ROKOLSE-625441 format. One line per 3 residues: number of its first residue (from 1); their letters; for each residue y, x, z of N, C-alpha, C, O. Coordinates in pm, whole numbers. Last residue first. Layout:
N
NUM) A) Y,X,Z,Y,X,Z,Y,X,Z,Y,X,Z; ...;
//
This chain:
179
179) WGE) -4331,6682,-418,-4420,6650,-306,-4437,6768,-218,-4509,6761,-118; -4179,6722,-645,-4115,6733,-515,-4203,6697,-397,-4153,6683,-286; -4324,6488,-873,-4250,6611,-846,-4188,6606,-708,-4150,6500,-659;
176) FPG) -4479,6281,-969,-4502,6327,-833,-4426,6455,-799,-4463,6524,-704; -4407,5977,-1157,-4416,6123,-1140,-4420,6163,-993,-4373,6091,-906; -4732,5836,-1073,-4628,5938,-1074,-4504,5892,-1146,-4497,5778,-1191;
173) YFV) -4894,5600,-859,-4854,5642,-993,-4734,5735,-985,-4645,5717,-902; -5180,5567,-659,-5037,5595,-664,-5004,5647,-803,-5078,5728,-858; -5423,5358,-521,-5379,5430,-640,-5227,5445,-633,-5155,5348,-606;
170) SQQ) -5685,5355,-278,-5547,5327,-314,-5512,5410,-436,-5566,5519,-454; -5973,5226,-119,-5916,5305,-227,-5773,5260,-251,-5743,5141,-246; -6244,5218,116,-6108,5184,75,-6061,5278,-34,-6103,5393,-41;
167) KYS) -6472,5250,277,-6484,5187,146,-6347,5136,99,-6336,5024,48; -6464,5403,497,-6409,5267,512,-6417,5187,382,-6376,5071,377; -6575,5633,404,-6636,5571,522,-6583,5431,547,-6649,5350,612;
164) PHL) -6414,5703,177,-6550,5650,162,-6607,5583,286,-6680,5485,273; -6121,5658,77,-6174,5686,211,-6313,5624,215,-6328,5507,252; -5925,5794,-182,-6047,5725,-141,-6075,5757,5,-6056,5870,50;
161) AVL) -5660,5776,-397,-5697,5812,-260,-5817,5728,-220,-5811,5605,-223; -5548,5901,-696,-5638,5804,-635,-5678,5859,-498,-5724,5972,-486; -5264,5928,-875,-5336,5990,-765,-5417,5882,-698,-5363,5783,-648;
158) SPV) -5167,5977,-1215,-5198,5892,-1101,-5275,5973,-998,-5340,6073,-1029; -4951,6007,-1498,-5029,6064,-1390,-5052,5963,-1278,-4969,5876,-1251; -5148,5747,-1645,-5140,5879,-1582,-4995,5925,-1588,-4923,5884,-1678;
155) KDF) -5286,5418,-1591,-5196,5513,-1656,-5197,5644,-1578,-5240,5651,-1463; -5463,5262,-1450,-5444,5231,-1591,-5343,5321,-1661,-5318,5303,-1780; -5738,5269,-1218,-5601,5303,-1255,-5586,5287,-1405,-5684,5298,-1479;
152) DYL) -6002,5246,-1095,-5905,5137,-1099,-5760,5182,-1118,-5671,5138,-1046; -6218,5407,-1107,-6121,5436,-1001,-5997,5346,-1008,-5900,5367,-936; -6354,5289,-1323,-6422,5311,-1196,-6323,5330,-1081,-6343,5277,-972;
149) VMA) -6159,5302,-1526,-6208,5172,-1479,-6270,5187,-1340,-6243,5108,-1250; -6134,5576,-1553,-6015,5496,-1523,-6056,5359,-1469,-5993,5307,-1377; -6391,5643,-1626,-6340,5691,-1497,-6217,5611,-1456,-6198,5581,-1338;
146) DDS) -6394,5525,-1879,-6486,5476,-1776,-6441,5520,-1636,-6450,5443,-1541; -6223,5682,-2022,-6176,5548,-1986,-6267,5487,-1878,-6221,5408,-1796; -6278,6013,-1876,-6291,5908,-1978,-6225,5778,-1930,-6180,5767,-1817;
143) FDK) -6124,6334,-1833,-6192,6216,-1781,-6189,6108,-1888,-6105,6111,-1979; -6016,6649,-1739,-6073,6568,-1847,-6151,6454,-1785,-6234,6475,-1697; -5907,6717,-1489,-5841,6759,-1614,-5888,6675,-1732,-5807,6634,-1815;
140) AVS) -5848,6604,-1179,-5938,6581,-1292,-5862,6613,-1420,-5766,6545,-1455; -5816,6776,-885,-5743,6733,-1004,-5845,6721,-1116,-5919,6815,-1146; -5848,6720,-530,-5896,6764,-660,-5803,6713,-769,-5723,6622,-748;
137) FWA) -5909,6755,-184,-5812,6740,-292,-5872,6793,-421,-5939,6896,-422; -6008,6609,125,-6049,6681,3,-5944,6653,-105,-5895,6541,-116; -5864,6649,457,-5893,6574,334,-5941,6668,224,-5919,6789,229;
134) KKK) -5815,6811,679,-5818,6666,699,-5858,6586,575,-5884,6466,587; -5777,7073,634,-5874,7039,738,-5891,6889,753,-5974,6844,833; -5571,7070,443,-5706,7115,407,-5811,7072,508,-5923,7038,470;
131) YKV) -5303,7000,445,-5401,6906,500,-5545,6944,469,-5633,6857,469; -5165,7218,330,-5122,7164,459,-5230,7078,525,-5248,7083,647; -5299,7250,87,-5296,7360,184,-5264,7305,323,-5329,7341,422;
128) ALN) -5247,7001,-30,-5385,7045,-9,-5392,7158,94,-5481,7159,178; -4972,6997,-51,-5039,6900,36,-5180,6947,70,-5225,6934,184; -4947,7205,-238,-4883,7216,-105,-4946,7119,-6,-4969,7155,109;
125) SIV) -5089,7099,-461,-5141,7216,-389,-5076,7233,-252,-5144,7273,-157; -5007,6896,-621,-5064,6859,-491,-5112,6978,-410,-5168,6961,-302; -4890,7035,-833,-4821,6918,-777,-4876,6883,-640,-4800,6844,-551;
122) TEN) -5068,7222,-922,-4957,7269,-840,-4881,7153,-775,-4815,7172,-673; -5241,7086,-1091,-5284,7111,-953,-5171,7160,-864,-5176,7142,-742; -5098,6824,-1274,-5114,6968,-1262,-5148,6997,-1116,-5088,6937,-1026;
119) LGF) -5267,6519,-1355,-5174,6597,-1273,-5202,6745,-1288,-5315,6787,-1312; -5453,6348,-1457,-5338,6382,-1540,-5230,6457,-1464,-5114,6458,-1505; -5531,6242,-1140,-5567,6225,-1282,-5443,6251,-1365,-5340,6185,-1348;
116) GIY) -5633,6367,-838,-5519,6354,-928,-5569,6345,-1071,-5643,6433,-1117; -5786,6240,-564,-5814,6288,-699,-5691,6262,-784,-5650,6147,-801; -5872,6284,-233,-5760,6260,-324,-5795,6321,-459,-5828,6439,-467;
113) IPF) -6053,6149,34,-6060,6224,-92,-5941,6185,-177,-5911,6066,-193; -6107,6185,391,-6053,6115,274,-6055,6208,152,-6059,6330,166; -6423,6291,536,-6282,6314,506,-6236,6222,393,-6316,6185,308;
110) FTG) -6686,6192,553,-6617,6233,675,-6466,6247,655,-6389,6219,747; -6849,6136,342,-6769,6026,397,-6685,6065,517,-6619,5980,577; -6871,6364,62,-6926,6282,169,-6827,6179,220,-6734,6140,150;
107) AAE) -6835,6553,-133,-6733,6542,-28,-6783,6458,89,-6741,6480,202; -7038,6507,-314,-7048,6625,-227,-6948,6618,-111,-6975,6670,-3; -6938,6276,-442,-7065,6271,-369,-7076,6387,-270,-7118,6368,-156;
104) VFD) -6705,6376,-557,-6696,6265,-461,-6824,6258,-377,-6818,6237,-256; -6818,6573,-727,-6720,6609,-624,-6714,6502,-516,-6718,6533,-397; -6977,6420,-898,-7039,6522,-812,-6947,6560,-697,-6992,6577,-583;
101) NIA) -6776,6269,-1027,-6880,6202,-947,-6947,6300,-850,-6970,6266,-734; -6640,6479,-1155,-6570,6391,-1061,-6671,6325,-969,-6654,6324,-847; -6840,6577,-1320,-6783,6666,-1218,-6708,6585,-1112,-6712,6618,-994;
98) SDS) -6874,6357,-1487,-6984,6395,-1398,-6936,6490,-1289,-6985,6484,-1176; -6629,6358,-1620,-6664,6244,-1534,-6776,6282,-1437,-6773,6244,-1320; -6484,6690,-1599,-6561,6583,-1665,-6585,6470,-1567,-6565,6484,-1446;
95) SLI) -6360,6890,-1454,-6345,6891,-1599,-6425,6784,-1672,-6433,6786,-1795; -6160,6954,-1175,-6274,6880,-1227,-6256,6861,-1377,-6149,6819,-1422; -6076,7181,-934,-6043,7139,-1070,-6169,7079,-1131,-6273,7145,-1138;
92) SVD) -5979,7139,-599,-6089,7158,-694,-6046,7105,-830,-5988,6997,-840; -5770,7303,-387,-5772,7198,-489,-5886,7231,-585,-5888,7338,-645; -5870,7493,-204,-5771,7394,-161,-5769,7274,-256,-5768,7159,-212;
89) PAV) -6230,7537,-218,-6094,7566,-264,-5997,7457,-217,-6038,7344,-192; -6421,7549,91,-6393,7493,-41,-6253,7535,-86,-6168,7565,-3; -6453,7617,346,-6469,7725,249,-6446,7677,107,-6451,7756,13;
86) FKK) -6417,7381,485,-6328,7492,515,-6344,7611,421,-6256,7697,417; -6616,7208,403,-6477,7176,371,-6387,7297,386,-6293,7315,310; -6843,7294,525,-6827,7324,383,-6682,7302,339,-6633,7368,248;
83) LYQ) -6828,7177,777,-6787,7316,762,-6772,7358,616,-6695,7450,587; -6922,6914,722,-6789,6935,778,-6742,7078,752,-6628,7099,709; -7184,6962,634,-7088,6894,547,-6945,6921,593,-6857,6948,511;
80) VLL) -7293,7082,865,-7289,7154,737,-7183,7093,646,-7101,7165,589; -7267,6869,1045,-7202,6997,1073,-7187,7077,945,-7081,7134,918; -7438,6686,928,-7295,6656,933,-7213,6781,963,-7101,6796,913;
77) DAK) -7684,6814,966,-7640,6782,830,-7491,6751,826,-7424,6787,729; -7686,6852,1260,-7695,6961,1162,-7640,6925,1025,-7556,6998,972; -7441,6708,1469,-7571,6691,1404,-7574,6787,1284,-7473,6801,1214;
74) RPG) -7182,6724,1549,-7274,6830,1594,-7415,6814,1540,-7500,6900,1564; -6857,6680,1395,-6991,6634,1432,-7082,6752,1469,-7059,6865,1425; -6567,6854,1532,-6640,6776,1433,-6777,6735,1484,-6809,6752,1602;
71) NYE) -6408,7021,1668,-6423,6886,1722,-6499,6795,1627,-6496,6673,1642; -6359,7341,1752,-6439,7260,1661,-6462,7126,1729,-6527,7117,1833; -6064,7529,1773,-6156,7437,1838,-6232,7361,1730,-6175,7321,1629;
68) MPV) -6047,7853,1631,-6005,7714,1630,-6109,7631,1702,-6229,7658,1693; -5931,8189,1593,-6021,8092,1655,-5962,7951,1655,-5842,7933,1677; -5894,8372,1302,-5820,8291,1399,-5914,8187,1459,-5971,8106,1386;
65) GHM) -6029,8502,1101,-6018,8568,1230,-5944,8490,1337,-5933,8536,1450; -6037,8315,897,-5960,8438,877,-5931,8506,1010,-5823,8561,1031; -6137,8101,1133,-6094,8101,994,-5997,8217,977,-5889,8219,1036;
62) FFK) -6393,8041,1341,-6289,8139,1314,-6259,8136,1165,-6346,8166,1083; -6477,7784,1572,-6495,7853,1446,-6373,7939,1421,-6264,7913,1473; -6670,7684,1852,-6544,7734,1796,-6576,7788,1659,-6687,7834,1633;
59) LTP) -6814,7469,2083,-6822,7523,1947,-6682,7562,1902,-6588,7484,1912; -6974,7469,2388,-6844,7473,2321,-6866,7534,2183,-6930,7638,2170; -7191,7276,2590,-7174,7370,2480,-7034,7358,2420,-6983,7247,2402;
56) YGN) -6979,7399,2847,-7088,7425,2754,-7150,7294,2710,-7160,7205,2794; -6644,7514,2918,-6757,7423,2933,-6860,7449,2825,-6831,7514,2724; -6465,7715,2853,-6479,7676,2994,-6599,7586,3018,-6651,7582,3130;
53) IDH) -6332,7951,2662,-6452,7869,2669,-6479,7841,2816,-6512,7932,2893; -6116,8113,2566,-6094,7990,2643,-6213,7896,2642,-6198,7775,2622; -6173,8359,2461,-6164,8246,2367,-6155,8111,2438,-6184,8008,2378;
50) KSA) -6184,8524,2683,-6091,8558,2574,-6069,8440,2481,-5959,8422,2428; -6398,8410,2822,-6262,8398,2875,-6159,8424,2765,-6058,8353,2756; -6611,8490,2660,-6585,8348,2684,-6443,8327,2732,-6375,8235,2687;
47) LRT) -6588,8768,2685,-6576,8705,2553,-6544,8557,2568,-6460,8504,2495; -6636,8792,2959,-6507,8834,2903,-6484,8773,2766,-6373,8730,2735; -6903,8697,2985,-6791,8623,3046,-6655,8664,2990,-6567,8579,2975;
44) FKD) -7176,8682,2874,-7062,8748,2810,-6933,8680,2856,-6864,8614,2778; -7334,8516,3037,-7361,8659,3033,-7240,8736,2977,-7207,8844,3027; -7230,8267,2995,-7253,8309,3133,-7275,8461,3140,-7239,8525,3239;
41) ANV) -7229,8241,2722,-7100,8265,2786,-7115,8301,2934,-7024,8358,2992; -7421,8350,2486,-7442,8306,2623,-7315,8341,2700,-7296,8456,2739; -7355,8246,2158,-7324,8341,2264,-7353,8277,2399,-7315,8162,2423;
38) KAL) -7441,8236,1822,-7454,8171,1952,-7435,8278,2059,-7492,8387,2051; -7289,8202,1509,-7332,8293,1615,-7335,8216,1745,-7244,8140,1776; -7308,8144,1163,-7305,8088,1298,-7355,8194,1395,-7450,8266,1367;
35) VIP) -7126,8194,872,-7217,8254,968,-7198,8187,1103,-7086,8175,1152; -7121,8078,553,-7064,8054,685,-7167,8104,785,-7283,8060,783; -7066,8198,219,-7148,8183,340,-7066,8160,466,-6957,8215,483;
32) ENL) -7001,8049,-52,-6913,8114,46,-6984,8100,181,-6964,8000,250; -7238,7938,-142,-7168,8035,-226,-7067,8116,-143,-7052,8236,-164; -7473,7921,139,-7367,7868,53,-7306,7977,-33,-7320,8096,-3;
29) GAL) -7655,8018,324,-7693,8018,183,-7588,7963,89,-7612,7957,-32; -7551,7974,573,-7558,8113,528,-7590,8121,379,-7557,8221,315; -7590,7698,594,-7455,7750,586,-7453,7894,534,-7364,7931,458;
26) VPA) -7870,7693,614,-7803,7619,506,-7663,7676,485,-7622,7701,372; -7922,7839,847,-7966,7892,717,-7901,7821,599,-7879,7882,494; -7774,7669,1047,-7743,7810,1018,-7794,7859,883,-7715,7916,808;
23) AED) -7876,7415,1105,-7762,7428,1013,-7741,7571,965,-7695,7592,853; -8080,7465,1289,-8112,7396,1164,-8001,7416,1061,-8029,7432,942; -7940,7582,1498,-8048,7657,1433,-8085,7596,1299,-8118,7669,1205;
20) LQL) -7776,7368,1566,-7716,7490,1513,-7821,7573,1440,-7794,7629,1334; -7972,7194,1663,-7890,7153,1549,-7824,7275,1485,-7816,7284,1362; -8066,7342,1881,-8156,7312,1770,-8078,7271,1646,-8115,7308,1535;
17) AVL) -7835,7340,2043,-7889,7466,1993,-7981,7443,1874,-7975,7517,1776; -7815,7067,2101,-7708,7133,2028,-7760,7262,1967,-7731,7292,1851; -8061,7036,2241,-8033,6958,2120,-7923,7022,2037,-7935,7030,1915;
14) PFI) -8056,7207,2469,-8149,7234,2358,-8115,7157,2231,-8138,7208,2122; -7883,7309,2689,-7839,7225,2579,-7929,7243,2457,-7883,7289,2352; -8032,7465,2868,-7945,7359,2919,-7909,7260,2808,-7904,7139,2831;
11) QYN) -8165,7654,2717,-8244,7558,2794,-8158,7441,2842,-8208,7329,2853; -7944,7788,2614,-8039,7724,2522,-8123,7621,2596,-8150,7513,2544; -7817,7914,2817,-7760,7787,2771,-7854,7715,2675,-7843,7593,2657;
8) QTL) -7975,8152,2837,-7976,8052,2943,-7924,7916,2894,-7983,7813,2927; -7929,8242,2541,-8047,8248,2627,-8043,8133,2727,-8103,8028,2703; -7836,8309,2215,-7820,8216,2327,-7945,8223,2412,-8056,8210,2360;
5) SFT) -7724,8620,2084,-7825,8515,2096,-7799,8433,2222,-7748,8484,2322; -7474,8724,1851,-7528,8717,1986,-7632,8608,1991,-7629,8513,1912; -7405,8936,1591,-7455,8804,1626,-7517,8811,1764,-7603,8896,1790;
2) TM) -7148,9106,1431,-7237,9101,1547,-7277,8958,1572,-7193,8869,1575; -7076,9284,1142,-7083,9153,1204,-7185,9160,1318,-7294,9215,1301;
//
């Protein structure tokens, strides 16, 4: 792995550079580490041209070697939260009420959250793969009546859709075959 350092652009865009510097150690310390690299595109012009970098600061990320435009937040804590989404499993399996609460809290408010109660993860795995960059997906295997009250559903299988930033929730009842 090669890491380039930012020189001239650091003076031009100090706030973005500082946010990246703050996020880098947090991302590197994750169970699935995310490595940030800063490149001076004025100095490394071929590299910038290869990845269609025309303006500064430009953030790109590479998922399995494929470059993608980064249009998410640039503040360090939000950048970390946003990028954690891309190393998370497509469908998280939750085994208790506390695991459900932890999942919802860790997901934050940037993406919608889908929790399947009484569902097999294969039912929503195709959706999870297709929309991985746009939402969190999970399946709760074990949950209590308290969870049913909290998420306002009364039978299974059900799929609860939350959008924390809008404080909205919807419940869909199965069967869900053929999704």
